[in-house]
Every structure is written in C-alpha cells, then in structure tokens.
NUSESE-685898 format. One record per residue: residue in one letter; y, z, x of N, C-alpha, C in turn. Coordinates in steps of 0.02 Angstrom, whole numbers, plus 50000, padded with zeros to 5 digits. Last residue first. Example, Ala and Ser with C-alpha at 12.3 -4.5 7.8 and 13.67 -1.06 7.14 Angstrom:
<nodes>
aa/nyy/nzz/nxx/cayy/cazz/caxx/cyy/czz/cxx
S/49888/50354/50642/49947/50357/50684/50002/50394/50645;
A/49716/50390/50660/49775/50390/50615/49835/50390/50660;
</nodes>
This chain:
<nodes>
aa/nyy/nzz/nxx/cayy/cazz/caxx/cyy/czz/cxx
X/48903/51323/49878/48882/51377/49834/48885/51373/49744;
X/48915/51150/49888/48929/51194/49901/48893/51254/49868;
X/48861/51008/50009/48839/51055/49955/48875/51122/49971;
X/48971/50871/50032/48947/50939/50055/48926/50980/50000;
X/49003/50748/50004/48947/50751/50035/48928/50824/50044;
X/49137/50784/49953/49106/50740/49921/49036/50742/49951;
X/49233/50795/50080/49197/50840/50041/49152/50840/49979;
X/49245/50703/50218/49227/50707/50158/49202/50757/50125;
X/49381/50724/50341/49306/50723/50324/49304/50735/50248;
X/49515/50707/50384/49482/50660/50327/49392/50669/50322;
X/49586/50819/50447/49533/50757/50476/49488/50717/50437;
X/49681/50846/50359/49680/50841/50432/49633/50801/50475;
X/49639/50848/50216/49704/50804/50236/49728/50809/50325;
X/49479/50812/50187/49516/50844/50213/49593/50823/50227;
X/49451/50730/50023/49425/50733/50100/49494/50772/50116;
X/49463/50657/49893/49404/50684/49898/49374/50719/49965;
X/49616/50685/49808/49590/50654/49865/49517/50690/49877;
X/49664/50732/49698/49673/50673/49688/49640/50636/49765;
X/49628/50869/49704/49598/50846/49648/49620/50780/49636;
X/49666/50915/49833/49595/50882/49838/49568/50841/49753;
X/49802/50933/49831/49777/50896/49877/49706/50860/49843;
X/49797/51054/49754/49828/50991/49726/49808/50936/49757;
X/49718/51129/49831/49701/51130/49780/49719/51056/49739;
X/49790/51143/49939/49738/51094/49951/49720/51097/49894;
X/49909/51211/49887/49917/51164/49914/49844/51123/49920;
X/49860/51348/49825/49898/51296/49790/49898/51229/49838;
X/49793/51395/49951/49763/51384/49891/49778/51327/49857;
X/49834/51335/50117/49865/51385/50051/49825/51335/49987;
X/49693/51309/50204/49747/51272/50166/49774/51344/50129;
X/49592/51266/50355/49621/51321/50306/49688/51288/50283;
X/49440/51198/50411/49513/51193/50422/49545/51250/50348;
X/49310/51162/50421/49346/51250/50435/49419/51254/50453;
X/49229/51063/50382/49269/51057/50463/49309/51130/50465;
X/49151/51093/50284/49135/51047/50333/49176/51057/50407;
X/49224/51180/50198/49159/51198/50221/49136/51145/50303;
X/49394/51235/50201/49348/51192/50203/49273/51196/50227;
X/49479/51380/50136/49438/51345/50190/49376/51305/50164;
X/49609/51432/50061/49557/51416/50061/49518/51374/50118;
X/49684/51583/50065/49667/51537/50110/49617/51502/50072;
X/49800/51702/50030/49740/51677/50023/49745/51600/50036;
X/49884/51837/50134/49885/51756/50078/49817/51749/50090;
X/49879/51935/50215/49845/51955/50148/49855/51887/50102;
X/49995/51879/50300/49939/51909/50317/49939/51948/50245;
X/50041/51716/50295/50049/51765/50293/50012/51804/50278;
X/50075/51539/50359/50015/51585/50334/50045/51661/50347;
X/50210/51442/50349/50189/51492/50398/50122/51531/50359;
X/50214/51283/50293/50229/51355/50286/50193/51403/50314;
X/50160/51147/50277/50206/51164/50342/50227/51247/50334;
X/50115/51103/50182/50170/51123/50152/50207/51139/50237;
X/49991/51070/50259/50024/51006/50200/50079/51038/50183;
X/49935/51146/50335/49969/51064/50360/49987/51030/50327;
X/50026/51309/50370/49974/51262/50330/49989/51195/50335;
X/49998/51395/50511/50052/51368/50465/49992/51316/50426;
X/49930/51412/50624/49947/51480/50594/49986/51451/50546;
X/49750/51362/50670/49841/51339/50657/49848/51403/50615;
X/49626/51355/50668/49651/51375/50730/49742/51372/50715;
X/49563/51477/50548/49576/51405/50572/49625/51420/50622;
X/49504/51606/50549/49474/51552/50484/49503/51479/50528;
X/49529/51713/50610/49470/51673/50635/49466/51635/50590;
X/49718/51746/50653/49655/51721/50604/49574/51680/50631;
X/49787/51910/50699/49747/51830/50730/49703/51802/50669;
X/49800/51902/50542/49831/51860/50594/49799/51914/50654;
X/49720/51841/50392/49748/51884/50454/49752/51870/50511;
X/49695/51781/50234/49729/51766/50302/49735/51846/50336;
X/49561/51783/50133/49612/51807/50165/49635/51806/50222;
X/49483/51627/50085/49482/51694/50128/49541/51717/50117;
X/49369/51533/49960/49446/51560/49983/49430/51635/50034;
X/49252/51411/49972/49275/51482/49987/49350/51480/49989;
X/49240/51304/49835/49258/51318/49905/49288/51365/49916;
X/49211/51294/49687/49157/51321/49727/49175/51332/49814;
X/49329/51254/49645/49317/51311/49639/49250/51352/49664;
X/49301/51098/49649/49355/51147/49702/49346/51224/49678;
X/49183/51083/49564/49191/51096/49626/49223/51134/49669;
X/49266/51107/49437/49220/51130/49448/49200/51149/49527;
X/49372/50999/49454/49378/51066/49464/49334/51119/49463;
X/49315/50868/49550/49316/50909/49496/49357/50969/49503;
X/49402/50778/49696/49369/50837/49663/49369/50851/49586;
X/49470/50617/49657/49473/50676/49690/49417/50731/49649;
X/49487/50503/49591/49440/50486/49640/49412/50543/49669;
X/49604/50468/49507/49527/50486/49482/49463/50494/49530;
X/49677/50429/49623/49700/50502/49589/49625/50500/49564;
X/49621/50285/49643/49617/50349/49687/49634/50413/49655;
X/49650/50230/49525/49588/50245/49540/49572/50296/49614;
X/49791/50225/49533/49770/50275/49492/49684/50273/49502;
X/49805/50158/49663/49833/50219/49673/49793/50270/49610;
X/49727/50039/49630/49718/50080/49678/49727/50145/49684;
X/49831/49994/49536/49783/50006/49517/49731/50054/49582;
X/49943/49993/49626/49953/50033/49569/49887/50039/49548;
X/49895/49882/49715/49915/49942/49742/49918/49996/49690;
X/49878/49771/49635/49817/49800/49672/49821/49883/49691;
X/50001/49753/49597/49945/49771/49558/49887/49789/49572;
X/50056/49702/49699/50079/49762/49680/50029/49787/49627;
X/49989/49586/49732/49974/49642/49770/50002/49713/49755;
X/50047/49510/49601/49972/49543/49621/49958/49599/49659;
X/50152/49500/49650/50145/49534/49596/50078/49559/49596;
X/50158/49430/49774/50193/49492/49779/50171/49542/49718;
X/50087/49312/49731/50043/49358/49776/50092/49415/49780;
X/50201/49275/49643/50130/49268/49631/50095/49328/49663;
X/50304/49241/49736/50309/49279/49677/50237/49294/49659;
X/50247/49135/49808/50251/49200/49846/50251/49241/49792;
X/50223/49034/49728/50167/49068/49757/50173/49138/49777;
X/50362/49010/49704/50326/49032/49650/50259/49069/49668;
X/50394/48974/49836/50428/49015/49797/50389/49058/49736;
X/50313/48841/49845/50301/48900/49891/50337/48974/49884;
X/50383/48762/49736/50301/48802/49732/50280/48861/49787;
X/50512/48751/49790/50506/48778/49737/50422/48803/49711;
X/50476/48680/49887/50505/48761/49915/50495/48795/49836;
X/50405/48566/49840/50366/48606/49889/50424/48683/49907;
X/50523/48515/49779/50480/48535/49744/50424/48586/49797;
X/50608/48493/49893/50628/48541/49857/50565/48563/49786;
X/50521/48399/49948/50540/48453/49983/50563/48512/49927;
X/50520/48281/49855/50471/48320/49871/50478/48370/49881;
X/50672/48269/49842/50630/48292/49790/50587/48319/49790;
X/50689/48199/49980/50716/48282/49949/50689/48300/49890;
X/50608/48101/49951/50587/48152/50006/50626/48219/49985;
X/50687/48019/49882/50606/48043/49838/50596/48112/49919;
X/50805/48018/49928/50798/48047/49869/50715/48075/49843;
X/50770/47923/50022/50790/47997/50043/50792/48043/49990;
X/50738/47823/49958/50702/47850/50005/50702/47928/50015;
X/50852/47793/49907/50812/47797/49856/50749/47838/49900;
X/50938/47775/50018/50942/47820/49967/50883/47841/49932;
X/50847/47648/50064/50857/47710/50118/50882/47761/50054;
X/50901/47559/49974/50808/47574/49987/50816/47640/50022;
X/51024/47557/49985/50981/47576/49898/50919/47587/49925;
X/51037/47489/50101/51078/47544/50093/51023/47566/50025;
X/50987/47343/50078/50951/47407/50122/50986/47480/50129;
X/51084/47308/49977/51010/47316/49970/50964/47371/50005;
X/51233/47378/50005/51196/47336/49988/51122/47363/49969;
X/51357/47442/50112/51311/47449/50056/51264/47393/50054;
X/51430/47436/50209/51376/47456/50248/51333/47481/50182;
X/51542/47339/50193/51559/47422/50195/51488/47462/50202;
X/51517/47223/50207/51535/47240/50266/51544/47310/50267;
X/51352/47192/50136/51438/47185/50119/51460/47239/50177;
X/51212/47104/50157/51243/47172/50132/51313/47157/50153;
X/51142/46951/50072/51170/46987/50131/51207/47062/50100;
X/51010/46874/50010/51042/46920/50015/51067/46940/50071;
X/50959/46703/49998/50957/46766/50016/51010/46801/50015;
X/50973/46585/49944/50954/46629/49902/50952/46695/49935;
X/51058/46475/49995/50979/46482/50017/50958/46529/49969;
X/51193/46526/49990/51158/46454/49952/51093/46453/49944;
X/51190/46707/49967/51202/46633/49992/51176/46591/49947;
X/51281/46822/49884/51220/46788/49879/51234/46714/49913;
</nodes>
C-alpha cells in the first residue's frame, strides 16, 4: 500500500485486479456448470417421458386390435394356384409361399389374402391390413 492509500498490484501479476478476475471467472464457470447440469437433467426427463409415452402407446395399441368375435367373421378361403384371391402367391407377413389347399383369410375391404394364423395374430393387435393399412373397424362383416 502506498502512502496515499492506493493499492498497487505486485509484480507477479497478483493483487486486487487478479482477484476480481478470478471471482468473475468462478461465477461464470459455476453458472455454466449449473446450465450443463440443468440441460442434462432436462434431457433425462424428456427421454424418460418419451419412453413412457411409447410404452403406453404400445400397450394401448395392443388393446386396439379386433375382437376375436369380429376376427372369426372375416372370410376364409382355400388357396388354389392360380389364385383368384390375391395378386400374390406368398403371405406378406411371414413371406411363406401359399400351398394348394391352404386356408387363407381374405380381408373384405382390400381383398388381400394371408395365412389364417399370421393375419389373426396381426389383427388381434392392429385393426388394419398390414399391406395397405385399410381399416377393418369400419367394415361391416357378415
């Protein structure tokens, strides 16, 4: 300290100016660290929330399929090559070839044919054709 009451910094770069700079940097680093932790926490919450939405959508989607009673009313045909049922000779679900005499379920709205076991499993959890997505909930069945 000088005789006039002023403070001078030391030749090694320390002193009051250096302390003010260090305090300011410390505050900035603390704010940045807080912001980073806040962003990571927010990201974690969003991810958990999205996972819960996906899980609940899958669970509700599984219950939105056709009822077994309605499923049994969809016509079943016997496959004969050349087929008049479907434009394809394979099941779009399992990709297995249709064999003469095999039972196929033919969807009423779009006339797509599938193995009975394949399409029944699909329709119990999805209310639409797996090929064209035509809804079967709006179709009146016999």
